[in-house]
C-alpha positions as CSV (number, residue, x, y, z in Angstrom):
1,M,114.7,54.6,152.8
2,K,113.0,53.2,149.8
3,R,113.7,49.5,149.4
4,C,114.0,47.0,146.5
5,V,112.5,43.6,147.4
6,I,113.7,40.7,145.3
7,I,111.8,37.4,145.4
8,A,114.0,34.5,144.2
9,G,113.0,30.9,143.6
10,S,114.2,28.9,146.6
11,P,111.6,26.4,148.0
12,Q,112.3,27.9,151.4
13,F,110.3,31.1,150.9
14,H,109.1,33.3,153.8
15,P,106.8,36.1,152.8
16,V,107.0,39.4,154.7
17,P,104.8,42.5,154.5
18,T,105.9,45.2,152.0
19,G,105.3,48.9,152.1
20,P,103.8,51.1,149.5
21,D,107.2,52.5,148.6
22,D,108.8,49.1,148.2
23,F,109.7,48.1,144.6
24,V,109.2,44.4,144.3
25,I,110.9,42.3,141.6
26,A,109.9,38.6,141.2
27,C,112.6,36.5,139.6
28,D,111.2,33.7,137.5
29,R,110.0,31.1,140.0
30,G,109.7,33.9,142.5
31,W,106.5,34.9,140.8
32,N,105.0,31.6,141.9
33,H,105.9,32.5,145.6
34,A,104.5,36.0,145.2
35,K,101.2,34.8,143.7
36,A,100.7,32.1,146.3
37,S,101.3,34.5,149.2
38,G,99.5,37.4,147.8
39,M,102.5,39.7,147.6
40,K,102.4,42.5,145.2
41,V,104.9,42.5,142.3
42,D,106.0,45.6,140.3
43,L,108.3,43.8,137.8
44,L,108.8,40.2,136.6
45,L,112.3,39.4,135.5
46,G,113.9,36.2,134.3
47,D,114.0,33.7,131.5
48,M,110.5,32.6,132.4
49,D,111.3,28.9,132.4
50,S,109.9,28.1,135.8
51,I,106.7,30.2,136.0
52,Q,103.4,28.5,136.7
53,G,100.4,30.3,135.1
54,E,100.5,33.4,133.0
55,P,101.1,36.8,134.6
56,G,98.8,39.4,133.2
57,P,99.9,41.7,130.4
58,E,99.7,44.7,132.7
59,L,102.7,43.4,134.8
60,P,106.0,44.9,133.4
61,K,108.4,42.2,132.4
62,I,112.1,41.9,131.5
63,R,112.8,38.7,129.7
64,M,116.3,37.3,130.1
65,P,118.0,34.8,127.8
66,R,118.5,31.3,129.3
67,E,122.2,31.4,128.6
68,K,123.7,34.3,130.4
69,D,126.5,35.2,132.9
70,D,124.2,36.7,135.5
71,T,121.6,34.7,137.5
72,D,118.1,36.1,137.4
73,T,118.6,37.3,141.0
74,M,121.9,39.1,140.0
75,A,120.2,40.7,137.0
76,A,117.4,41.9,139.4
77,I,120.0,43.4,141.7
78,R,121.7,45.2,138.9
79,H,118.3,46.6,137.8
80,G,117.5,47.8,141.3
81,L,120.9,49.6,141.5
82,T,120.2,51.3,138.1
83,L,116.9,52.5,139.6
84,G,118.8,54.1,142.5
85,Y,117.9,51.7,145.3
86,R,120.5,51.2,148.0
87,E,118.4,49.1,150.4
88,F,117.7,45.5,149.3
89,L,115.7,42.6,150.8
90,L,116.1,39.2,149.2
91,L,113.4,36.6,149.9
92,G,113.5,33.0,148.6
93,A,117.3,33.3,148.3
94,L,118.4,30.9,151.1
95,G,118.0,27.1,151.3
96,G,117.2,24.9,148.4
97,R,120.1,24.2,146.1
98,L,123.4,25.1,147.7
99,D,124.9,26.5,144.4
100,H,122.0,28.9,144.2
101,T,122.3,29.9,147.8
102,M,126.0,30.6,147.3
103,A,125.3,32.6,144.2
104,N,122.8,34.7,146.1
105,L,125.2,35.3,149.0
106,Q,127.9,36.4,146.4
107,A,125.3,38.7,144.8
108,A,124.7,40.2,148.3
109,A,128.4,40.7,148.7
110,F,128.5,42.5,145.4
111,L,125.8,44.9,146.7
112,S,127.8,45.4,149.9
113,R,130.8,46.4,148.0
114,Q,128.7,48.9,146.0
115,G,127.9,50.6,149.3
116,A,124.3,49.2,149.3
117,R,122.7,47.3,152.2
118,C,121.3,43.8,151.6
119,I,119.4,41.4,153.9
120,L,118.6,37.8,152.9
121,L,115.7,36.4,154.9
122,D,113.9,33.1,155.5
123,E,112.1,31.5,158.5
124,E,115.3,30.2,160.0
125,T,118.0,32.7,159.0
126,T,118.8,36.3,158.5
127,A,122.0,37.0,156.5
128,M,123.7,40.2,155.7
129,L,127.1,41.3,154.3
130,L,129.0,44.1,155.8
131,T,132.0,45.8,154.0
132,D,134.3,48.2,155.8
133,G,131.7,49.4,158.2
134,S,129.7,48.8,161.3
135,I,126.2,47.8,162.4
136,H,124.1,47.4,165.5
137,L,121.8,44.4,165.8
138,P,119.1,44.2,168.4
139,R,119.0,41.1,170.6
140,R,117.0,38.2,169.1
141,Q,115.9,35.6,171.6
142,G,116.4,32.1,170.4
143,Y,119.0,33.0,167.7
144,A,122.7,32.4,167.3
145,L,124.9,35.2,165.9
146,S,127.8,34.2,163.7
147,L,130.5,36.1,161.8
148,F,132.4,34.7,158.8
149,S,135.0,36.3,156.6
150,F,133.5,36.5,153.0
151,T,136.8,37.8,151.6
152,E,140.1,36.0,152.1
153,T,140.6,38.0,155.3
154,C,138.6,40.5,157.3
155,L,140.8,42.9,159.3
156,G,139.9,44.9,162.4
157,V,136.8,42.9,163.3
158,S,135.2,43.9,166.6
159,A,132.1,42.6,168.3
160,S,130.7,43.8,171.6
161,G,127.4,43.1,173.4
162,V,128.1,39.4,172.8
163,R,129.2,36.5,175.0
164,Y,132.4,36.1,173.1
165,P,133.6,39.6,172.2
166,L,136.2,40.4,169.6
167,H,138.5,43.4,169.4
168,N,140.5,44.3,166.3
169,A,140.6,40.6,165.3
170,T,141.5,39.1,162.0
171,L,139.1,36.5,160.5
172,T,139.9,34.4,157.5
173,N,137.7,32.4,155.1
174,T,139.3,29.1,156.2
175,M,138.8,29.2,160.0
176,P,135.2,29.5,161.3
177,V,136.1,31.0,164.7
178,G,133.1,33.3,164.6
179,V,130.4,30.7,164.6
180,S,127.5,30.5,167.2
181,N,128.1,33.5,169.3
182,E,125.2,35.0,171.3
183,W,123.9,38.3,172.6
184,S,125.0,39.3,176.1
185,G,123.1,42.7,176.1
186,E,120.2,44.3,174.3
187,E,122.2,44.8,171.1
188,A,125.4,43.6,169.4
189,R,127.8,46.1,167.9
190,I,129.8,44.7,165.0
191,S,132.4,46.4,162.8
192,V,135.0,45.5,160.2
193,E,137.8,47.9,159.1
194,Q,138.7,46.1,155.9
195,G,137.0,43.2,154.1
196,T,133.5,41.8,153.7
197,L,132.0,40.1,156.7
198,M,129.0,37.8,156.5
199,I,126.7,38.1,159.5
200,L,124.2,35.3,160.2
201,Q,121.4,35.2,162.7
202,S,120.3,31.6,162.9
203,R,117.3,30.2,164.8
204,I,118.4,27.7,167.6
205,H,116.5,24.4,167.8
206,G,116.4,22.3,170.9
């Protein structure tokens, strides 16, 4: 499936290889990350207040006003949806300022509720949002697997292939009972019948 890759401006940026069919949007400071790492960019989007250097005139640009409701990352997500993308990868969207991280997670939840798939990735963490669906996750040695309700409640949550399984459980956004699980087999199978579930794979230190 063709993928929309969005590069945001968190200082914790982890470049990944992109394919020829990936459409890459750099959001403002994300252009600095892309340039430093040699990643290709198909579109520059943002209010351009944090860019170092001057992108060439051949690079397509969408200039956003500084005062707006959407963050640059959210505007990039909306643009990707209008282009027909249903698979998204967000880089430079975790770490740094907590308010920006929360905004990016909420933007990923918006995508999930639109029926699109979104992964947020840095060196330490892989995050994804799952709404009314299921997913299989291959075992990752040295990582913890955590589940959190991103809506007020998540109903019918099941997790198998993990040390602490769940069956038809209810998770709420005020009780972190799903933190720091681990794989017991070669893959974990996670599902939620109603609600938006945040799934975190976090590197374990020590």
